[in-house]
C-alpha positions, 0 to 999 in steps of 0.5 A: 520496499522503498519509497516510490513503491509506497507512492504507487501502492498509495496512488494505487488505493487513493485512485480506487477509492477517489474512483479516478485520479489520486489528487496531491493533496490525498497522497500527502495525507496517506503518506503522512509527507507536506503536499510539496513532498508528493508533488515532487515525488510524483514529478519523479515517478511521471519521470520513470514512466509510472505514472501520468501526472496532470496539472490540478486533477491528480496521479494514474498509473501507468500500466508499470505503476500499477504492477508495481503498486500491485507488488508493493501491496501484495507485500503489505499483505503477507506482513500483514498476515505474518505478524497476525497470524504466526507472530500473534502480534496485538498491533500487526497493521502498525508493525506491517506499515513499519517493517514495509519500507525495509522488507525487501522482495527475498524476505516478503517471498520467505514469509508468504511461503509461511501465511495462509495467503487468500489467493485473491491479493492484493483483491483484497485489500479494501482501499477505504477502509484501509485493511486486508477484508479477510484478516478484518472478519478473522480479526475482528475490527480490532487491528483495523487502526493505522493501515497502508498508507501509514 
C-alpha cells in the first residue's frame, strides 16, 4: 500500500467520523504528519481526481478515491486478522499499522485466503473506535490501541 492509499484510507475514516468532508487538521492528526504535509498530499490526490478539496471545508473522496480507500482499509483488516488470529501477535494493531505500508496487493490477497475475514469487511471497521468491530468483540479491548490511522 503506498502513501496515497494511506491518505485515502484516512480521508475515508475521517469523513465517517466527521460525517462530512475530512479536515486537513484531522487528517494530519490521524496520520501523524504536519498539517502542511497533509495539505500537500490532499492537493496531489485532488489533481489525480481521487478527492475534491474545498478550502476551509475539507476533502471528500470521489468514487475512484473511495474505491481505493476501501481496498486499502480491507488490506489493513486482512493484516490485523492475520496477525491476531494466525500468528497470535499480541500487539497486532501496531504491527498491522507498520506493515500496511509495505504489503502489496498480491501478498494481501494470499493472506486473505488464509484468514477467516468477515464478509462485511471493510464495513465492519468502526472509524471512531479505530478498530475492526469483529476483532474487538473476539479479542476484547486489549488490542484496541493504535490503529489504521497510525
